[in-house]
N, C-alpha and C positions, 0 to 999 in steps of 0.2 A: 504494500500500500504506500509506503514511504517513497519508493522509487517512482510509482505512478504519480504521486502528488508533486514530486520534484520535477518530473518531466512535464506535467501539466503547467505548473507555474513557470517553468523555463519557457515553454511554448507561448504562454500568455504574455509573459514579460517581453519576449522577442517581438510578438505581434504588436503590442502597445508601443514599444520603442520604435518599431518600423513605421507605424501609422503616425506617430508624433514627428518622426524624421521627415516623412513625406510631407506632412503639413508644414514643417519649417521650410522645406525647399519650395513648396508651392506658394507659401506666403512671400518668400523672397522674390520669386519670379513674378507673382501677382503685383506686388508693390513696385518692383522695377518696371514692369510693363505699364503700370499706371503712371509712373513718373515720366517714362518715355513718351507715353501718349499725350501727356500734358505739354511736354516740351515740343514735340513734333506736330501734333494735331491741335494743340491748344484746347484739348478736351480730355477730361478725366474719365476713366472707366467707371461704369455704374456699380455701386455697391461695394467698392473696394474696402472702405472702412468697416462696413457692416460684416462682410465676409471675414475679414481679418480678425475683428473683435469677437465675433460669435462662433467661428469655426476654428480657424488656425490657432489663435492664441489659447483657446480653451484646450484644444488637443495637445499643444506643446506644454502647457502648464500642468495638466492633470493626468494625462495618460502615462507619463514616465514615472509616476510616484512609486509604482510597484518595483520598478528597476532600482530606484534610489534606495528603497527599503531592503531589497534583496542583496544589494551590494554594500549595505551599511554606509551609505553616503549622506544620510539625513543629518542635519545639524544636531550635535549632541555636546553636552558639557560633561567632561570627565575630570573634574577638579579633584575628587576624592578617590577615584577608582584605582589609582596607583597605590593607595594605602589600604585598599580593601582586600580581603581574602577571596579566593576563588569562589567560595560558597556565597559570600556577600555579593559578589559581582553577579553570580547566577540569579540570586533572589532579585537584585536590582534589574537585571535584564528581563526576568519574567514579569516583574511589575511594570516595566516600561512597555513591553510588548502588549500587556493587557490594557494599559492606559491608551496606547496608540490604537489598538484594535477598537476599543470603546469609542474613542473620538472619531476615527474614520468611519465606523459603522453607523454611528448616530448621524454623522454628516451625510453618509450615503442614504440613509433613510429619509432625511429631510430633503435632500436634493432629488431623490426618486419621487417623493410626493409632489414636489414642484414640477418635475419633468412630466409626470402623469397629467397634472393639471394643464400644463402648457401644450401637451400632445392633444388633450381633449378639446382645447379651444383652437388648436391649429395656429399657434403663435407665429407671427410674422412681423417684419419691420418694413416700413415704407422706405423705399429708396427714391432717388430722383426720377427714375423712369418706371419702376415696377415695384412689386412687393417681393421680399425675400423671406422664404419660410425658414424659421430658425428653431422650431421646436425639436428637431432631431439633435441639435447641438446640446440641448439640455440633458441628454442621456449620457454624455461623456463623463460628467462628474460622478453620478452614481456608479457607473461601471468602474472607473478608476478607484474610487473610494472603497467600494465593496471588495474588490480584489486585494487591495493592500490591507484592508481590515482583516479579511480571512487569512491572509498570509501571516499577519502579526499573531493571530490566534494560533495558527499552526506552529509558529516559532515558540510561543509561550508554552504550548503543550509539549513540544519536543524538549525544551529546557526542563520543564517540570518532571517529565518521566526519565530524564537523564540521557537522552539521545545527544550525540555530538551535533552541535549546531555551528556551522561555518558559513556565516552569511557575510561575505565581504572580507574585510581585513581583520575582524575580531577573531581571536583564536577559539578553538572548539571549547565547549563547556568542560571544565575540569582541568584544562591545561593551565600551566602557569602563565598568567598574562603579563608578568613582569619580565619574562625572558625575552 
């Protein structure tokens, strides 16, 4: 089961990072094309600002969160961890994972309710020429938050039952972290 979950989260992580990377490239091309259009044709592309803010930036900001958590790249303060025993670090890591999971899953729940409402009303924004449907972009947050929340629960469980956890640069549970 552990191997299956590792492969599943690895695949999901790769997919989300790929989608965010594509969004970043598309955003750069879209904005560059808009600038070029203004310079050459004296006319801006329709809905550039709306597409950038509702689709590209949301994808870039929230989809890679699972990757950041899996690689242990989230901001953390380790002022006292050098003075703590391996057991204390393990307890601290479990508490941190549970706190993160709670926060991400509550946020996922809230944003999912919001996304459901926006989907039901068919949310859109007016652009200079037409209307841009934006309700699909509301689902990017609950997807990203749910996956990272579930991953944090999985890491807390693994630490609790004593499985070696090597998420990023942190040494496996039970190893001497001062070495």
